[in-house]
C-alpha positions in Angstrom: 19.0 21.8 13.1 18.8 20.6 16.8 16.0 18.3 17.7 14.0 18.4 21.1 13.7 15.1 21.8 10.9 15.6 23.9 8.7 17.9 21.7 9.3 15.3 19.1 8.1 12.5 20.9 5.1 14.5 21.7 4.3 15.0 18.1 4.8 11.6 16.9 2.4 10.4 19.8 -0.2 12.8 18.3 -0.6 10.8 15.2 -0.7 7.4 16.4 -0.3 5.3 13.0 1.9 3.4 10.9 3.5 4.1 7.5 3.7 4.8 3.9 6.6 3.3 3.3 6.6 0.5 6.0 8.4 -2.9 6.6 6.2 -4.6 8.5 7.0 -8.5 9.1 8.8 -7.6 6.1 6.0 -6.8 4.1 6.4 -3.3 2.3 4.5 -0.8 1.0 6.0 1.7 -1.3 5.5 5.7 -1.1 6.1 8.6 -3.7 4.9 12.0 -4.7 3.8 12.6 -8.6 5.5 15.9 -10.1 2.4 17.0 -10.9 -1.4 16.5 -9.9 -2.5 14.3 -12.6 -0.2 11.2 -13.2 0.8 10.3 -16.8 -1.2 7.1 -16.6 -4.2 9.5 -16.4 -3.6 11.6 -19.3 -6.0 11.0 -22.5 -8.2 8.6 -20.2 -12.4 8.8 -20.6 -14.9 7.9 -19.0 -15.8 4.3 -19.8 -19.6 3.1 -21.1 -20.8 0.3 -18.6 -24.3 0.0 -19.3 -26.1 -2.9 -18.2 -25.5 -4.9 -21.3 -22.8 -2.9 -22.5 -19.5 -2.6 -20.9 -16.8 -1.3 -22.3 -13.8 -3.4 -20.7 -10.7 -1.7 -22.1 -11.8 1.4 -21.2 -12.8 0.5 -18.0 -9.4 -0.9 -17.4 -7.8 2.2 -18.6 -10.1 4.5 -16.1 -9.5 1.7 -12.8 -5.9 2.4 -13.3 -6.1 5.9 -13.3 -8.8 6.1 -10.6 -5.9 4.3 -8.0 -2.9 5.9 -9.2 -2.9 8.8 -6.8 -0.6 9.7 -3.8 -2.4 11.0 -1.1 -1.9 8.0 1.0 1.7 9.7 2.1 -0.5 12.9 3.5 -2.3 10.6 6.0 -1.2 8.3 9.4 -3.0 5.3 9.7 -3.0 2.4 12.1 -1.8 -1.0 10.9 -1.9 -4.8 12.4 0.2 -7.0 10.5 -0.2 -10.7 11.1 2.3 -13.5 10.2 1.4 -17.0 10.2 4.1 -19.5 9.3 4.4 -23.4 9.1 6.9 -25.5 10.2 8.3 -29.0 8.7 6.0 -30.7 11.4 3.1 -28.5 10.2 2.8 -26.6 13.5 1.6 -23.0 13.2 3.3 -20.1 14.3 1.7 -16.6 14.5 3.3 -13.4 15.3 1.3 -10.2 15.2 2.7 -6.3 15.3 0.8 -3.1 15.5 2.8 0.4 14.6 2.3 3.8 14.7 4.2 6.2 11.8 3.9 9.4 10.3 5.7 11.2 6.7 7.5 14.3 7.8 8.0 16.7 5.2 11.8 18.1 5.8 12.7 21.6 6.1 13.9 21.0 2.0 10.6 20.2 0.9 11.4 16.2 0.4 9.3 13.8 2.4 11.3 11.2 4.2 10.4 7.3 4.6 7.3 6.5 7.0 8.9 6.8 10.4 7.6 3.6 11.9 6.8 2.8 15.9 6.1 -0.7 17.3 3.4 -0.4 19.8 2.7 -3.5 20.3 3.9 -7.2 19.9 1.3 -10.3 20.0 -1.1 -8.2 21.2 1.3 -7.1 24.3 1.6 -3.3 24.7 5.2 -2.1 24.3 6.3 -0.8 27.8 6.1 3.2 28.0 9.9 4.0 28.6 10.8 1.4 25.3 8.1 3.2 23.4 9.7 6.6 24.5 13.2 5.0 23.2 11.6 4.0 19.7 10.0 7.4 19.5 13.6 9.2 20.4 15.0 7.0 17.9 12.5 7.7 15.2 13.6 11.5 16.0 17.1 10.8 15.2 16.2 8.8 12.0 14.4 12.4 10.8 17.7 14.3 11.7 19.8 11.8 9.7 17.6 11.8 6.7 17.3 15.8 6.8 21.5 16.2 7.0 21.7 13.4 4.1 19.5 15.5 1.9 20.8 18.9 2.3 24.5 17.3 1.8 23.6 15.6 -1.1 20.7 17.6 -3.0 21.6 20.5 -4.9 19.7 23.6 -5.2 16.6 22.9 -7.8 16.5 25.2 -10.8 13.3 27.2 -11.1 11.0 26.0 -13.7 7.8 26.7 -15.0 5.6 23.6 -15.0 4.0 22.7 -18.0 0.4 22.2 -17.3 -0.8 18.5 -17.5 -4.5 17.7 -18.4 -6.5 14.5 -17.6 -8.4 12.8 -15.2 -7.8 13.3 -11.7 -7.2 9.8 -9.3 -8.9 9.5 -5.9 -7.8 6.4 -4.6 -4.1 5.0 -3.7 -3.8 1.4 -4.4 0.0 0.8 -3.5 2.5 -2.3 -4.3 2.9 -4.2 -1.3 5.6 -6.9 -1.4 7.2 -9.5 1.3 11.0 -10.7 0.7 13.0 -13.6 2.6 16.2 -13.0 3.3 18.6 -15.6 4.8 22.2 -15.0 6.3 21.9 -11.4 4.9 20.9 -12.0 1.3 18.1 -12.2 -0.5 16.8 -15.4 -1.1 13.0 -15.0 -2.4 10.4 -12.3 -3.1 6.7 -11.3 -4.0 5.2 -8.1 -5.3 1.5 -7.4 -5.0 0.1 -4.6 -7.6 -3.4 -4.0 -8.4 -2.1 -2.0 -11.5 -0.4 -4.9 -12.8 -3.2 -7.1 -12.7 -4.9 -4.4 -15.1 -2.1 -4.2 -17.4 -1.7 -7.9 -18.0 -4.9 -9.9 -17.5 -7.7 -10.6 -19.7 -11.1 -9.6 -17.6 -14.6 -11.3 -18.0 -17.7 -9.9 -16.6 -19.4 -12.0 -14.2 -22.3 -10.2 -12.4 -23.1 -7.0 -10.6 -23.6 -6.6 -6.4 -25.8 -4.0 -5.3 -25.3 -5.0 -1.9 -23.7 -1.9 -0.5 -22.6 0.1 -3.6 -23.2 -1.2 -7.0 -19.9 -3.3 -8.0 -19.4 -5.0 -11.0 -17.3 -8.3 -11.1 -14.9 -9.9 -13.2 -13.0 -13.0 -13.4 -9.6 -12.5 -14.3 -6.8 -14.6 -16.3 -3.2 -13.8 -17.1 -3.0 -13.1 -20.9 -0.3 -15.3 -22.4 1.7 -12.6 -24.0 2.0 -11.3 -20.6 5.5 -10.0 -19.3 6.0 -10.3 -15.4 8.6 -9.2 -13.0 10.8 -11.7 -11.2 8.6 -10.9 -8.0 5.3 -11.2 -10.1 6.1 -14.4 -12.2 3.6 -16.4 -10.0 0.6 -14.1 -11.7 0.9 -16.5 -14.7 -0.3 -19.2 -12.7 -3.2 -17.5 -10.9 -6.9 -16.3 -11.8 -9.5 -14.8 -9.4 -12.0 -11.9 -9.2 -11.6 -8.3 -9.6 -14.1 -6.1 -8.2 -14.7 -2.5 -9.7 -16.9 0.1 -8.0 -19.5 1.4 -10.1 -19.7 4.7 -9.6 -16.1 5.8 -8.8 -14.4 2.9 -11.4 -12.1 1.9 -8.9 -11.0 -1.6 -7.9 -12.0 -2.3 -4.3 -11.0 -6.1 -3.9 -8.8 -8.4 -5.7 -8.8 -12.1 -5.2 -6.6 -14.7 -6.5 -6.1 -18.7 -6.1 -3.5 -20.7 -7.9 -4.8 -22.9 -11.2 -7.0 -25.8 -10.3 -7.8 -24.5 -6.8 -11.2 -24.4 -5.7 -12.4 -20.7 -4.6 -13.5 -22.8 -1.3 -9.8 -22.4 -0.2 -8.0 -19.7 1.2 -6.6 -17.0 -1.2 -2.8 -16.7 -2.4 -3.3 -12.8 -2.9 -5.8 -10.9 -1.6 -6.1 -7.1 -1.7 -9.4 -4.8 -0.4 -10.0 -1.3 -0.6 -12.2 1.2 1.6 -13.6 4.3 0.9 -13.2 7.2 3.3 -16.6 9.4 2.4 -15.2 12.1 4.5 -12.3 12.5 2.0 -14.1 10.9 -0.9 -11.1 8.9 -1.8 -10.4 5.4 -1.3 -7.5 3.8 0.7 -5.9 -0.1 1.6 -8.2 -1.8 4.0 -6.0 -5.3 3.7 -3.2 -7.1 2.0 -2.4 -10.3 1.9 0.4 -12.7 0.7 -0.3 -16.5 1.4 3.0 -18.4 1.0 1.8 -20.5 4.1 -0.9 -22.4 2.3 0.8 -22.3 -0.8 4.4 -22.7 -0.1 5.6 -24.1 -3.6 3.6 -21.2 -5.3 5.8 -18.2 -4.6 9.3 -17.6 -5.1 10.7 -19.0 -1.3 7.6 -17.4 0.6 6.4 -19.9 2.5 4.6 -17.6 5.2 1.2 -16.0 5.2 1.5 -12.0 5.6 -1.7 -10.3 6.3 -1.9 -6.3 6.9 -5.1 -4.6 8.3 -4.9 -0.8 7.6 -7.5 1.6 9.8 -7.9 4.8 11.3 -6.8 7.2 8.8 -6.4 10.8 9.7 -5.5 13.5 7.2 -2.3 15.7 8.8 0.5 17.9 8.2 3.9 17.2 9.7 6.8 19.3 9.4 10.5 18.9 10.7 11.7 22.2 10.7 13.3 23.2 14.2 11.1 20.7 15.5 7.3 21.7 14.4 4.8 18.4 14.0 1.7 19.5 13.1 -1.5 17.6 14.7 -3.7 15.7 13.0 -7.1 16.9 11.8 -9.8 15.0 10.2 
């Protein structure tokens, strides 16, 4: 495949956003595509009862897990602002801020490559146009490299008749986020943050309803004593907080967590907030935060506060095939 750098650069410029498989200030968002429109977690899920005085919490948790298990984020571009706050040994705070643009092309093979990200500003200073053009050219080269790698390593798929899968359709995309610490090229610690893990491993207690904008059910959560966590999720055993679930769409819209014994007036250790895109009737991340700066002993060697804010979601189609890159459309 031969790429025309000017055309690819113009194509990337059209989408102006940040990735679904993104490394921003060492914070990663994973992306994948389900083999069927209905993921396994949504099979045999029924609608939960949430009458005024009767909430079926176990059924609601299953429904909330399903509703956010979609993978439609990879069909969108978006803008991400990544803020990293870190304290040195003297307590002095250092802040770094990065802004990215990204798109996730579909290759000729039909496979999706990782989200291609380009830094557009550092500490609110725009990247010079010449440097930005070079970065976009490097992005085009990465796409070509991925295309060639897949062509070499992926055998021709055998034709199969897909088995129809029935169940509830998700209309949200929670995503798993994480941050790692490396020293001298080796991993020294890490944290993963996943709404679905909280729903699977925590005991929820109904607290109140909020009808400020959309009706929301608010629950307190504590981890169950028998819950098993991965290495990057062990902090959850010492966490408590709140989970907000939209009463109409049955999807988690906010998660706030503090270490045990921490007053709720203090900054949270973890925070996730979702946003509703009414024109598409789907929910995507708005904010994710892993705060090791205020709790330096809480996580696995993570001592910085990493906050990513996402906006400007635009549905697009992009194809890398003799340099054909689609334009975004709302």
